[in-house]
Backbone as CSV, one residue per row, in Angstrom:
resi,resn,N_x,N_y,N_z,CA_x,CA_y,CA_z,C_x,C_y,C_z
1,UNK,-54.538,22.681,216.266,-53.562,22.036,217.120,-53.874,22.357,218.584
2,UNK,-53.794,21.373,219.442,-54.051,21.540,220.865,-52.832,22.155,221.530
3,UNK,-53.006,23.337,222.131,-51.912,23.991,222.849,-51.911,23.493,224.289
4,UNK,-50.788,22.968,224.723,-50.706,22.414,226.062,-50.079,23.392,227.049
5,UNK,-49.721,24.575,226.574,-49.166,25.610,227.437,-50.211,26.707,227.592
6,UNK,-50.489,27.074,228.826,-51.531,28.053,229.132,-50.914,29.278,229.800
7,UNK,-51.677,30.362,229.852,-51.245,31.582,230.538,-51.036,31.271,232.019
8,UNK,-49.924,31.735,232.568,-49.614,31.511,233.976,-48.684,30.337,234.233
9,UNK,-48.440,29.491,233.227,-47.529,28.352,233.389,-46.080,28.828,233.455
10,UNK,-45.249,28.065,234.144,-43.813,28.312,234.144,-43.195,27.403,233.090
11,UNK,-42.441,28.011,232.168,-41.883,27.256,231.046,-40.380,27.489,230.932
12,UNK,-39.720,26.587,230.195,-38.293,26.710,229.900,-38.140,26.699,228.385
13,UNK,-37.253,27.573,227.878,-36.971,27.601,226.446,-36.021,26.453,226.146
14,UNK,-36.383,25.609,225.166,-35.595,24.407,224.894,-34.715,24.533,223.657
15,UNK,-34.887,25.591,222.870,-34.051,25.773,221.692,-34.007,27.250,221.320
16,UNK,-32.987,27.631,220.564,-32.866,29.012,220.112,-31.874,29.817,220.927
17,UNK,-31.876,31.138,220.714,-30.928,32.033,221.379,-31.100,32.063,222.894
18,UNK,-32.308,31.854,223.367,-32.600,31.967,224.800,-32.726,30.613,225.476
19,UNK,-32.065,29.596,224.905,-32.148,28.227,225.416,-31.750,28.169,226.890
20,UNK,-32.581,27.497,227.692,-32.286,27.313,229.104,-32.931,28.324,230.023
21,UNK,-33.427,29.431,229.494,-34.045,30.446,230.346,-35.469,30.044,230.685
22,UNK,-35.897,30.442,231.878,-37.228,30.112,232.358,-38.013,31.386,232.615
23,UNK,-39.320,31.267,232.549,-40.182,32.407,232.826,-41.641,31.993,232.869
24,UNK,-42.472,32.957,233.241,-43.911,32.733,233.353,-44.583,33.199,232.069
25,UNK,-45.533,32.423,231.561,-46.253,32.773,230.332,-47.236,33.896,230.645
26,UNK,-47.087,35.017,229.932,-47.952,36.175,230.136,-49.160,36.155,229.213
27,UNK,-48.965,35.655,228.001,-50.034,35.694,227.009,-49.789,34.607,225.971
28,UNK,-50.869,34.020,225.434,-50.765,32.997,224.408,-51.605,33.416,223.209
29,UNK,-51.002,33.364,222.009,-51.719,33.651,220.767,-52.003,32.314,220.082
30,UNK,-53.252,31.864,220.163,-53.626,30.541,219.649,-53.572,30.475,218.133
31,UNK,-53.833,31.576,217.446,-53.843,31.571,215.987,-52.439,31.419,215.405
32,UNK,-51.456,32.080,216.021,-50.079,32.039,215.529,-49.220,31.006,216.244
33,UNK,-49.780,30.317,217.253,-49.045,29.336,218.066,-47.812,29.953,218.710
34,UNK,-47.969,31.136,219.271,-46.859,31.828,219.927,-47.276,32.250,221.333
35,UNK,-46.280,32.452,222.187,-46.527,32.874,223.562,-45.538,33.967,223.935
36,UNK,-45.967,34.842,224.831,-45.081,35.869,225.378,-44.692,35.404,226.777
37,UNK,-43.376,35.248,226.989,-42.853,34.737,228.248,-42.089,35.857,228.949
38,UNK,-42.334,35.998,230.243,-41.723,37.054,231.040,-40.202,36.902,231.087
39,UNK,-39.475,37.938,230.662,-38.022,37.957,230.725,-37.315,37.206,229.614
40,UNK,-38.052,36.682,228.637,-37.460,35.910,227.553,-37.734,36.618,226.234
41,UNK,-36.735,36.642,225.336,-36.880,37.223,224.006,-37.237,38.714,224.075
42,UNK,-36.491,39.470,224.885,-36.742,40.904,224.992,-36.124,41.632,223.806
43,UNK,-36.851,42.612,223.292,-36.393,43.421,222.172,-36.463,44.893,222.565
44,UNK,-35.600,45.707,221.956,-35.618,47.146,222.177,-36.407,47.786,221.043
45,UNK,-37.341,48.651,221.418,-38.200,49.283,220.423,-38.217,50.778,220.683
46,UNK,-38.050,51.561,219.637,-38.105,53.006,219.778,-39.546,53.471,219.733
47,UNK,-39.932,54.326,220.714,-41.288,54.868,220.739,-41.239,56.379,220.676
48,UNK,-42.120,56.920,219.860,-42.226,58.372,219.760,-42.903,58.901,221.022
49,UNK,-42.621,60.138,221.416,-43.316,60.720,222.556,-44.824,60.801,222.279
50,UNK,-45.607,60.460,223.302,-47.055,60.521,223.179,-47.636,60.924,224.532
51,UNK,-48.951,61.013,224.611,-49.594,61.368,225.873,-49.360,60.272,226.919
52,UNK,-49.348,59.028,226.466,-49.125,57.907,227.367,-47.673,57.844,227.841
53,UNK,-46.745,58.161,226.938,-45.313,58.126,227.239,-44.694,59.449,226.764
54,UNK,-44.750,60.510,227.579,-44.280,61.829,227.120,-42.785,61.905,226.832
55,UNK,-41.974,61.053,227.460,-40.538,61.059,227.224,-40.201,60.427,225.880
56,UNK,-40.903,59.343,225.535,-40.525,58.586,224.342,-39.263,57.802,224.630
57,UNK,-38.504,57.489,223.580,-37.224,56.820,223.750,-37.279,55.328,223.486
58,UNK,-36.255,54.624,223.964,-36.119,53.196,223.726,-36.799,52.428,224.861
59,UNK,-37.686,51.509,224.487,-38.438,50.713,225.457,-38.118,49.247,225.223
60,UNK,-37.862,48.515,226.316,-37.618,47.077,226.205,-38.917,46.348,226.499
61,UNK,-39.257,45.364,225.621,-40.461,44.569,225.837,-40.241,43.154,225.317
62,UNK,-41.096,42.240,225.780,-40.987,40.846,225.379,-41.650,40.637,224.023
63,UNK,-40.988,39.883,223.168,-41.536,39.515,221.864,-42.052,38.078,221.960
64,UNK,-43.003,37.700,221.095,-43.530,36.329,221.143,-42.489,35.299,220.728
65,UNK,-42.628,34.100,221.268,-41.766,32.973,220.937,-42.677,31.793,220.602
66,UNK,-42.279,30.960,219.649,-43.133,29.868,219.195,-43.301,28.810,220.289
67,UNK,-44.503,28.267,220.376,-44.847,27.275,221.399,-43.940,26.036,221.321
68,UNK,-43.518,25.667,220.110,-42.682,24.469,219.960,-41.311,24.637,220.601
69,UNK,-40.916,25.863,220.890,-39.625,26.118,221.519,-39.721,26.167,223.044
70,UNK,-40.891,25.880,223.599,-41.116,25.949,225.039,-41.462,24.578,225.595
71,UNK,-41.062,24.338,226.836,-41.411,23.105,227.531,-41.866,23.471,228.937
72,UNK,-42.934,22.842,229.382,-43.492,23.115,230.699,-42.560,22.604,231.791
73,UNK,-42.481,23.325,232.909,-41.667,22.922,234.053,-42.532,22.085,234.999
74,UNK,-42.020,20.913,235.382,-42.718,20.029,236.313,-42.759,20.692,237.693
75,UNK,-43.941,20.850,238.306,-44.018,21.520,239.609,-43.334,20.746,240.733
76,UNK,-43.202,19.439,240.584,-42.606,18.619,241.640,-41.083,18.610,241.572
77,UNK,-40.526,18.338,240.373,-39.079,18.177,240.250,-38.361,19.411,239.712
78,UNK,-39.075,20.310,239.043,-38.445,21.498,238.473,-37.778,21.249,237.140
79,UNK,-37.998,20.077,236.540,-37.420,19.748,235.236,-38.462,19.950,234.142
80,UNK,-37.984,20.039,232.897,-38.887,20.142,231.759,-39.628,18.823,231.585
81,UNK,-40.918,18.915,231.255,-41.735,17.720,231.106,-42.767,17.896,230.008
82,UNK,-43.320,16.781,229.553,-44.425,16.826,228.605,-45.731,16.875,229.382
83,UNK,-46.807,17.228,228.676,-48.105,17.395,229.315,-49.069,16.354,228.772
84,UNK,-49.864,15.775,229.666,-50.890,14.828,229.268,-52.229,15.256,229.818
85,UNK,-53.278,14.716,229.247,-54.635,14.988,229.708,-55.292,13.666,230.069
86,UNK,-56.041,13.657,231.180,-56.820,12.486,231.543,-57.956,12.912,232.451
87,UNK,-58.881,11.989,232.668,-60.031,12.275,233.498,-59.764,11.745,234.898
88,UNK,-59.842,12.634,235.873,-59.669,12.254,237.273,-60.846,12.816,238.063
89,UNK,-61.526,11.968,238.779,-62.709,12.345,239.559,-63.758,13.036,238.706
90,UNK,-63.920,12.571,237.475,-64.940,13.124,236.594,-64.576,14.434,235.935
91,UNK,-63.344,14.920,236.124,-62.897,16.177,235.516,-61.679,15.918,234.644
92,UNK,-61.587,16.637,233.532,-60.433,16.535,232.645,-59.337,17.434,233.213
93,UNK,-58.168,16.869,233.495,-57.074,17.627,234.107,-55.792,17.462,233.300
94,UNK,-54.905,18.452,233.407,-53.570,18.357,232.815,-52.643,17.775,233.865
95,UNK,-51.697,16.935,233.424,-50.729,16.404,234.371,-49.357,16.328,233.719
96,UNK,-48.321,16.427,234.552,-46.939,16.315,234.088,-46.621,14.838,233.925
97,UNK,-46.094,14.460,232.752,-45.847,13.048,232.478,-44.677,12.474,233.273
98,UNK,-43.727,13.308,233.704,-42.587,12.797,234.470,-42.990,12.395,235.879
99,UNK,-43.793,13.242,236.553,-44.124,12.978,237.953,-45.573,12.584,238.167
100,UNK,-46.380,12.603,237.109,-47.814,12.301,237.183,-48.542,13.276,238.110
101,UNK,-47.987,14.465,238.292,-48.542,15.509,239.165,-49.527,16.374,238.370
102,UNK,-50.674,16.694,238.981,-51.664,17.563,238.329,-51.129,18.988,238.296
103,UNK,-51.272,19.614,237.124,-50.783,20.991,236.964,-51.932,21.944,237.216
């Protein structure tokens, strides 16, 4: 399946518990079709004390969210939009379908 969301994109959650929240994509897992979005789907995880974290305790971190629950934000209007691909000036580019703006 072609993933139209890339690392660094600004996305909005369109369904689920975090519906309506926006954030920047930090990482994309192509095999599982999931992405980690900054500030979205945070979970609390207990960590044992270690050399890296001598205090230990409860740590908050982002959990992956499925790509189908995300929609790209149009850079021109700030609304959720679909993504298209086309050739412009001999290069394949992504563009927002609402504003026809290159992403």
